[in-house]
C-alpha positions as a LaTeX table, in Angstrom:
\begin{tabular}{lrrr}
\hline
Residue & $x$ (\AA) & $y$ (\AA) & $z$ (\AA) \\
\hline
Met1 & 0.15 & 0.02 & 0.20 \\
Thr2 & 1.15 & 3.51 & $-1.01$ \\
Phe3 & 1.43 & 6.34 & 1.55 \\
Gly4 & $-1.13$ & 8.42 & $-0.72$ \\
Val5 & $-3.47$ & 5.19 & $-0.44$ \\
Phe6 & $-3.31$ & 5.19 & 3.43 \\
Val7 & $-3.99$ & 8.83 & 3.62 \\
Asn8 & $-7.09$ & 8.50 & 1.07 \\
Ser9 & $-8.14$ & 5.74 & 3.38 \\
Val10 & $-7.89$ & 7.52 & 6.50 \\
Arg11 & $-9.56$ & 10.87 & 5.00 \\
Ala12 & $-12.46$ & 8.60 & 4.06 \\
Ala13 & $-12.99$ & 6.96 & 7.37 \\
Arg14 & $-12.52$ & 10.20 & 9.04 \\
Phe15 & $-15.71$ & 11.40 & 6.86 \\
Ala16 & $-17.36$ & 8.41 & 7.29 \\
Ala17 & $-17.02$ & 8.43 & 11.06 \\
Val18 & $-17.94$ & 12.06 & 11.34 \\
Tyr19 & $-21.01$ & 12.14 & 9.35 \\
Ala20 & $-22.34$ & 9.11 & 11.26 \\
Leu21 & $-22.09$ & 11.04 & 14.33 \\
Leu22 & $-23.50$ & 14.05 & 12.93 \\
Arg23 & $-26.51$ & 12.31 & 11.00 \\
Ala24 & $-27.31$ & 10.16 & 14.01 \\
Ser25 & $-27.35$ & 13.27 & 16.46 \\
Ala26 & $-29.52$ & 15.06 & 14.21 \\
Asp27 & $-32.43$ & 12.75 & 14.11 \\
Val28 & $-32.22$ & 12.49 & 18.01 \\
Ala29 & $-31.92$ & 15.96 & 18.53 \\
Asp30 & $-34.64$ & 16.90 & 15.84 \\
His31 & $-37.28$ & 14.02 & 16.88 \\
Trp32 & $-36.48$ & 13.35 & 20.95 \\
Val33 & $-34.31$ & 16.69 & 21.78 \\
Gln34 & $-36.95$ & 19.00 & 20.18 \\
Thr35 & $-39.59$ & 20.04 & 22.53 \\
Asp36 & $-43.38$ & 19.64 & 21.30 \\
His37 & $-43.54$ & 23.67 & 21.64 \\
Gln38 & $-40.30$ & 24.05 & 19.48 \\
Ala39 & $-41.91$ & 22.00 & 16.72 \\
Ala40 & $-45.33$ & 23.46 & 16.44 \\
Thr41 & $-43.97$ & 26.84 & 17.05 \\
Lys42 & $-40.45$ & 27.39 & 15.12 \\
Gly43 & $-42.16$ & 27.79 & 11.37 \\
Gln44 & $-44.69$ & 30.44 & 12.59 \\
His45 & $-44.70$ & 33.50 & 10.35 \\
Asp46 & $-47.23$ & 36.59 & 10.12 \\
His47 & $-47.34$ & 39.31 & 7.16 \\
Asn48 & $-46.74$ & 42.07 & 9.65 \\
Glu49 & $-43.23$ & 40.60 & 11.06 \\
Gly50 & $-45.44$ & 40.68 & 14.83 \\
Gln51 & $-45.48$ & 38.17 & 17.72 \\
Arg52 & $-46.18$ & 35.04 & 15.83 \\
Ser53 & $-42.83$ & 35.74 & 13.69 \\
Ala54 & $-40.91$ & 36.80 & 16.95 \\
Ala55 & $-42.28$ & 33.39 & 18.60 \\
Gly56 & $-41.17$ & 31.49 & 15.83 \\
Arg57 & $-37.80$ & 32.85 & 15.47 \\
Gln58 & $-37.18$ & 32.19 & 19.46 \\
Ala59 & $-38.68$ & 28.57 & 19.16 \\
Cys60 & $-36.36$ & 28.05 & 16.02 \\
Ala61 & $-33.45$ & 29.11 & 17.65 \\
Ala62 & $-33.84$ & 27.22 & 20.57 \\
His63 & $-34.20$ & 24.31 & 18.94 \\
Val64 & $-31.14$ & 24.90 & 16.79 \\
Ala65 & $-29.23$ & 25.52 & 19.82 \\
Ala66 & $-29.97$ & 22.39 & 21.04 \\
Tyr67 & $-29.55$ & 20.47 & 17.75 \\
Thr68 & $-26.08$ & 22.04 & 17.51 \\
Ala69 & $-25.28$ & 21.04 & 21.00 \\
Ala70 & $-26.05$ & 17.57 & 20.51 \\
Gln71 & $-24.20$ & 17.46 & 17.25 \\
Ala72 & $-20.99$ & 18.92 & 19.05 \\
Ala73 & $-21.37$ & 16.39 & 21.75 \\
Ala74 & $-21.82$ & 13.58 & 19.52 \\
Leu75 & $-18.84$ & 14.79 & 17.74 \\
Ile76 & $-16.65$ & 15.41 & 20.76 \\
Ala77 & $-17.41$ & 11.87 & 22.50 \\
Gly78 & $-17.83$ & 9.81 & 19.32 \\
Ser79 & $-14.43$ & 11.22 & 18.01 \\
Arg80 & $-12.72$ & 10.36 & 21.15 \\
Leu81 & $-14.28$ & 7.11 & 21.54 \\
Leu82 & $-13.31$ & 6.28 & 17.93 \\
Gly83 & $-9.67$ & 7.74 & 18.32 \\
Val84 & $-10.78$ & 10.00 & 15.48 \\
Arg85 & $-8.40$ & 13.27 & 15.62 \\
Leu86 & $-10.53$ & 16.31 & 14.64 \\
Arg87 & $-9.17$ & 19.92 & 14.35 \\
Pro88 & $-11.16$ & 22.61 & 16.14 \\
Gly89 & $-11.44$ & 25.10 & 13.63 \\
Pro90 & $-13.17$ & 22.75 & 10.82 \\
Val91 & $-15.17$ & 21.55 & 13.68 \\
Ala92 & $-16.67$ & 24.58 & 14.49 \\
Ala93 & $-16.95$ & 25.53 & 10.88 \\
Ala94 & $-18.75$ & 22.54 & 10.10 \\
Leu95 & $-21.49$ & 22.98 & 13.09 \\
Ala96 & $-21.89$ & 26.74 & 11.91 \\
Leu97 & $-22.76$ & 25.64 & 8.59 \\
Ser98 & $-25.10$ & 22.96 & 9.99 \\
Ala99 & $-26.78$ & 25.28 & 12.50 \\
Ala100 & $-27.28$ & 28.28 & 10.17 \\
Thr101 & $-28.92$ & 25.68 & 7.49 \\
His102 & $-31.02$ & 23.81 & 9.94 \\
Tyr103 & $-32.37$ & 27.14 & 11.14 \\
Val104 & $-33.12$ & 28.03 & 7.43 \\
Ala105 & $-34.83$ & 24.84 & 6.72 \\
Asp106 & $-37.04$ & 24.72 & 9.84 \\
Arg107 & $-38.41$ & 28.01 & 9.70 \\
Arg108 & $-40.22$ & 26.60 & 7.16 \\
Glu109 & $-41.34$ & 29.26 & 4.40 \\
Pro110 & $-37.84$ & 29.35 & 2.84 \\
Leu111 & $-37.91$ & 25.82 & 1.96 \\
Arg112 & $-41.53$ & 26.63 & 0.42 \\
Arg113 & $-40.09$ & 29.04 & $-1.63$ \\
Leu114 & $-37.51$ & 27.10 & $-2.61$ \\
Ala115 & $-39.53$ & 24.15 & $-3.72$ \\
Asp116 & $-41.71$ & 26.50 & $-5.16$ \\
Ala117 & $-39.09$ & 28.22 & $-7.27$ \\
Thr118 & $-37.65$ & 24.61 & $-8.44$ \\
Gly119 & $-40.97$ & 23.22 & $-9.41$ \\
Lys120 & $-41.68$ & 20.89 & $-6.16$ \\
Gly121 & $-44.35$ & 23.25 & $-5.31$ \\
Asn122 & $-46.78$ & 20.42 & $-5.39$ \\
Phe123 & $-44.45$ & 17.83 & $-3.59$ \\
Val124 & $-43.63$ & 20.07 & $-0.72$ \\
Arg125 & $-47.65$ & 20.49 & $-0.02$ \\
Leu126 & $-48.09$ & 16.69 & $-0.47$ \\
Ala127 & $-49.60$ & 15.24 & 2.76 \\
Asp128 & $-51.50$ & 12.43 & 1.41 \\
His129 & $-50.95$ & 8.51 & 0.67 \\
Gly130 & $-48.71$ & 8.10 & 3.87 \\
Met131 & $-46.26$ & 10.99 & 2.32 \\
Asn132 & $-45.50$ & 14.41 & 4.06 \\
Gly133 & $-43.69$ & 16.11 & 1.08 \\
Ala134 & $-42.44$ & 19.06 & 3.36 \\
Tyr135 & $-40.73$ & 16.79 & 5.92 \\
Ala136 & $-39.19$ & 14.71 & 2.96 \\
Leu137 & $-37.66$ & 17.94 & 1.42 \\
Asp138 & $-37.01$ & 18.93 & 5.03 \\
Gln139 & $-34.75$ & 16.19 & 5.93 \\
Ala140 & $-33.05$ & 16.09 & 2.53 \\
Trp141 & $-31.95$ & 19.45 & 2.66 \\
His142 & $-30.72$ & 18.57 & 6.44 \\
His143 & $-28.78$ & 15.47 & 4.76 \\
Ala144 & $-27.10$ & 17.44 & 2.06 \\
Phe145 & $-25.91$ & 20.13 & 4.44 \\
Glu146 & $-24.74$ & 17.13 & 7.02 \\
Thr147 & $-22.78$ & 15.66 & 4.43 \\
Cys148 & $-21.08$ & 19.23 & 3.57 \\
Ala149 & $-20.59$ & 19.79 & 7.54 \\
Ala150 & $-18.96$ & 16.20 & 7.31 \\
Leu151 & $-16.54$ & 16.87 & 4.71 \\
Ile152 & $-15.62$ & 20.54 & 6.54 \\
Ala153 & $-15.30$ & 18.67 & 9.90 \\
Ser154 & $-13.04$ & 15.77 & 8.63 \\
Ala155 & $-10.65$ & 17.88 & 6.61 \\
\hline
\end{tabular}
């Protein structure tokens, strides 16, 4: 085995570990840590930027803070248990990307607008036949950015 192949194998293993830790902790944070109030309120908007919008922003921010803390804890504990060395700067950048994109998605309206703009307007509103289009697109968004975050953190 050449040195280059070994280095690439180590990078690939580091990425896989980081992605698994981010993905698992994201699921736990989204479905177990998030409060019912946060889930029901985080997407609230109104046209006058009044109390409903403020409550939505606050609930979303609280959810994202807990979500990011769960991901950070998973990365710290998991990387130590696995013996995976991660640098603080890339980990902080990865968590910032995950948090920012999670907030955007969980405010709901930005993803609805993106779905409308990309021809997915019917799918995002689908809530029949055992499907919830908004949830499916939300999860696809999260998975895509968690992959980017894993690439950053494992660099």
